[in-house]
C-alpha positions in Angstrom: 99.6 70.7 128.2 100.1 70.4 124.8 101.9 67.7 122.9 105.7 68.3 122.1 106.9 69.4 118.7 110.5 69.5 116.8 110.8 73.2 115.5 111.4 72.8 111.7 113.7 74.5 109.6 113.6 78.4 109.2 112.5 78.6 105.6 109.9 75.9 106.4 108.4 77.6 108.9 108.5 81.1 107.2 106.9 79.1 104.1 104.1 78.3 107.2 104.0 81.5 108.0 103.1 83.0 104.8 100.3 80.9 104.5 98.6 81.1 107.9 99.2 85.3 107.1 95.7 85.8 105.7 96.3 89.4 103.9 99.8 88.8 103.6 100.8 92.1 105.3 103.8 89.7 107.0 101.8 90.0 110.3 99.8 87.7 112.4 96.8 88.3 114.9 95.8 85.7 117.7 93.3 83.9 115.4 95.9 83.5 112.7 99.1 82.7 115.9 96.8 79.8 116.7 96.7 78.6 112.9 100.3 78.9 113.0 101.1 76.6 115.8 98.7 74.2 114.5 100.0 74.1 111.0 103.6 73.3 113.7 101.9 70.7 115.4 100.5 72.2 118.8 97.1 72.9 119.5 96.6 75.9 121.2 93.6 77.4 123.3 92.9 80.9 123.7 94.4 81.2 126.9 97.4 80.2 125.8 97.4 82.3 122.4 97.4 85.5 124.8 99.6 84.9 127.2 102.2 84.3 124.3 101.4 87.1 122.0 101.2 89.3 124.7 104.6 88.1 125.5 106.0 88.3 121.9 103.9 91.5 121.2 107.0 94.5 121.5 105.2 96.8 120.3 101.5 96.2 122.0 99.5 96.5 118.6 98.3 92.3 118.8 99.8 91.9 115.7 103.8 90.0 115.4 105.9 89.2 112.5 107.5 86.0 111.2 110.6 87.3 112.7 109.3 87.9 116.0 107.4 84.4 116.1 110.7 82.3 115.1 113.4 84.4 117.2 111.0 83.2 120.5 110.1 80.1 119.5 114.4 79.2 118.3 114.5 80.6 122.0 113.0 77.8 123.3 109.5 79.2 123.4 107.9 76.8 121.6 109.1 74.0 123.5 108.2 75.4 126.6 104.7 75.6 125.7 104.7 72.1 125.3 105.1 71.6 128.8 103.1 74.6 130.4 99.8 74.8 131.7 97.2 76.2 129.2 96.7 79.2 131.4 93.7 81.1 132.9 90.8 82.4 130.5 91.5 85.3 128.7 90.7 88.8 130.7 88.5 90.4 127.7 85.2 88.8 126.1 86.6 86.8 123.1 85.6 88.0 119.6 85.9 86.2 116.1 86.7 88.0 113.0 83.0 88.6 112.0 82.3 89.9 114.8 84.8 92.4 115.0 84.0 93.3 111.4 80.1 94.2 112.7 81.3 96.7 114.9 84.3 98.0 112.8 81.1 98.7 110.1 78.8 100.1 112.9 81.8 102.7 114.0 82.9 103.3 110.4 81.1 107.0 110.2 81.7 108.0 106.9 82.1 104.7 105.4 85.5 104.9 104.0 86.7 101.0 105.3 88.9 102.7 107.8 89.4 103.7 111.8 90.1 107.3 112.4 90.5 108.5 116.2 87.3 109.5 116.9 85.4 106.1 115.6 88.3 103.7 117.5 86.8 105.9 121.2 82.9 105.4 119.5 83.7 101.2 119.0 85.1 101.3 122.7 82.2 103.4 124.2 80.0 101.1 122.0 81.5 97.6 124.0 81.6 99.5 127.5 85.2 99.6 127.8 85.7 102.6 129.6 89.1 104.2 128.9 89.6 108.1 129.0 89.7 110.4 125.3 93.7 111.0 126.2 94.8 107.0 126.5 92.7 105.6 123.2 94.5 109.1 121.7 97.5 107.1 123.1 96.3 103.8 121.7 95.4 105.1 118.5 99.0 106.8 118.1 100.3 103.9 118.8 98.7 101.6 116.6 99.0 104.2 113.5 102.7 103.2 112.5 102.2 104.4 108.9 100.7 107.9 110.9 98.3 108.1 108.0 95.5 109.2 111.0 93.8 105.9 109.9 93.8 102.3 111.3 92.6 99.3 108.5 90.6 96.2 109.9 93.3 94.4 110.6 94.8 96.9 112.6 91.9 97.0 114.1 91.4 93.6 114.7 94.3 92.6 115.8 94.7 95.1 118.7 91.5 94.5 119.9 91.5 90.6 119.5 94.3 90.8 121.6 93.1 92.2 124.7 96.3 93.9 125.6 95.1 97.7 126.3 91.9 95.7 128.5 93.8 94.5 131.9 92.1 96.1 135.2 89.7 98.5 132.8 85.9 98.7 133.6 83.5 97.4 131.3 79.5 97.9 131.2 78.3 94.7 129.4 75.0 95.9 129.1 76.3 98.2 126.7 77.2 95.7 124.5 75.3 95.9 121.5 76.8 93.6 118.9 76.7 90.3 121.4 76.6 87.1 119.1 73.0 85.4 120.3 70.8 83.0 119.2 68.4 85.6 117.3 71.2 87.3 115.1 69.6 85.2 112.0 66.8 87.2 112.7 69.1 90.4 113.0 70.2 92.5 110.0 72.5 96.2 110.9 71.7 98.7 108.9 73.2 102.1 107.6 72.7 104.8 105.9 69.2 105.6 107.1 68.1 109.2 107.5 69.9 111.2 110.9 67.0 112.3 112.3 64.8 108.9 112.1 64.0 107.5 115.1 63.1 104.0 115.8 59.1 104.2 114.9 60.0 105.5 111.1 62.7 102.4 110.8 60.4 100.3 112.3 57.3 101.1 109.6 59.9 101.2 106.9 61.4 97.8 107.5 57.7 96.2 108.0 57.2 95.7 103.9 59.9 92.7 104.9 57.9 91.3 107.6 56.6 91.4 111.3 59.4 94.0 112.9 60.0 93.2 116.6 62.5 95.3 117.3 64.7 98.6 116.4 67.3 99.7 118.2 68.6 102.9 117.4 72.7 103.1 117.3 73.8 107.0 118.5 77.6 107.4 118.7 78.1 110.8 119.8 78.2 112.0 123.3 75.1 114.3 122.9 72.9 110.6 122.0 72.5 112.2 118.2 71.2 109.7 116.4 73.0 108.4 113.4 71.7 106.8 110.7 72.6 103.3 111.8 70.0 100.5 113.4 69.8 96.9 114.5 66.8 95.5 113.1 65.1 92.0 114.2 62.5 90.6 112.8 60.1 87.5 114.2 61.2 85.4 111.0 64.2 84.6 109.6 62.9 84.9 106.1 62.4 88.9 106.1 66.1 88.8 106.5 66.6 88.5 103.0 63.9 91.0 102.0 65.5 93.4 103.8 69.6 92.1 102.8 67.7 93.1 98.9 67.1 96.6 99.7 70.6 96.8 100.2 72.2 99.8 97.6 68.8 101.3 97.3 68.2 105.2 97.8 67.2 107.0 100.4 67.2 110.3 99.5 71.4 111.1 98.9 72.2 108.4 100.7 72.7 104.5 100.3 71.2 102.2 102.4 73.3 99.4 103.3 71.9 96.1 104.9 73.8 93.6 106.4 73.5 90.0 108.7 74.8 90.5 112.0 77.7 88.9 113.1 78.1 87.1 110.0 81.2 88.6 108.3 78.6 90.2 105.4 80.5 93.2 104.2 81.1 94.7 100.6 84.6 94.1 98.7 85.6 96.5 95.8 87.3 95.2 92.9 88.2 97.6 90.0 87.9 95.7 86.6 87.1 97.7 84.1 84.2 98.9 82.2 85.0 96.7 79.4 84.3 93.6 81.7 81.0 95.1 82.7 78.9 93.9 80.1 80.2 90.0 79.6 79.4 89.8 83.6 75.8 91.4 83.6 75.3 89.0 80.6 71.9 89.4 78.1 69.2 90.6 80.2 71.3 90.2 83.2 71.6 86.7 82.6 75.3 85.9 83.5 75.6 88.0 87.0 71.5 86.3 88.2 73.4 83.2 87.7 76.5 84.3 89.7 74.3 85.5 92.3 72.2 82.4 92.4 75.3 80.0 92.8 77.4 82.2 95.2 74.9 83.7 97.5 76.2 87.3 97.0 75.0 90.0 95.5 77.2 92.2 92.8 76.7 95.6 92.2 78.8 98.1 89.3 79.8 101.1 89.1 80.8 104.0 86.7 84.3 104.0 87.4 84.5 100.3 86.2 84.5 99.0 89.6 82.6 95.4 90.7 81.4 95.5 94.1 80.4 91.8 95.6 78.7 91.9 98.7 78.0 89.0 100.5 79.9 86.6 103.6 83.1 85.2 103.0 82.4 82.1 101.1 79.9 83.6 99.4 82.2 86.7 97.9 84.9 83.8 97.3 82.8 82.2 94.9 81.1 84.8 93.2 84.7 86.5 92.9 86.4 83.3 91.5 83.2 82.8 88.8 83.6 86.5 87.9 87.5 86.1 87.3 86.6 82.7 85.2 84.3 85.0 83.1 86.2 87.7 82.5 89.4 85.0 81.6 87.4 84.5 78.8 86.2 88.2 77.8 89.4 89.1 76.1 90.6 90.6 72.5 93.8 89.8 70.4 94.9 93.0 68.8 97.0 92.8 65.3 98.0 95.5 63.4 97.6 95.1 59.5 97.6 97.8 56.5 95.4 99.9 55.8 94.4 98.5 52.5 93.2 95.3 54.4 90.5 96.8 56.4 88.1 97.7 53.7 88.2 93.8 52.9 88.3 92.1 56.2 85.0 94.2 57.1 83.3 93.4 53.4 80.4 94.7 52.1 77.6 95.8 54.6 80.0 94.7 57.3 79.8 90.8 56.0 83.4 90.2 56.7 83.6 91.0 60.3 80.6 88.8 61.2 81.5 85.9 59.6 
């Protein structure tokens, strides 16, 4: 049983909903539902949140809107939960957002930060969930509400974490590649390695970072062809930092990508415009080096004006805040002046401009 609470007014409820809706899409997943009811005064475990989500989620995509939750709560659902037992453990293994992000990165074959139907089937195969191809296609069609033939990470995580399609579905636990372990701090996930490379090649390549204890190639196709992805485990934690420094190194015509495992390590792209690049890089790169040292994130700048921040969630947030402070100061005012004044403003030899 949980604490009995009074339902707030609708406007206050909608305000709280907006605060926990992390990506602002008007929908919450199971994790955010727990945060929502926590803000309203009830503490839920995963089993309770799963049961309620399944009851509210009419379109079975693992996401519920503010109106759906309000309707359920105002019809007595929240009050009923205060006097009901916690419920049974969830029917599938619980995954948090960082673990799901690792799976999403692993199956994103074309590296576009979106998931198509084949990639969805691949990730289910990787975690040992046995669902036939036709059923996966049906699930994908249901989840693809905007009919663009892709799922975003938020759409994937909402559905996958809910477990709504995994009831009585066989699962081969030995197939799971990204189970959280105590050794995650010694592991990196690598993408962009040559497709034909095998374990021995990857082991030799990463041995420059430290002693490699294991390399696990990740093969996605049904005929077991390599995919250019692997999980590298080092003997020492310090070797991971050296491996991470190789992120975005060229491997032929591809970028090498190196991420921490189960830590929410990823890239986010901000289109800031090339006019800010100079200020952010600084003289001899000192400004960007300071941002990286203080935040722990890495920054990269593209030819089309983008700034890429790579790291874990808190690292990326801190680096972005520092960059935004610098960009705020990197502004110019424009004033229209008569042409006759331009020469005098510049001065002889540019002296006026320098003053």
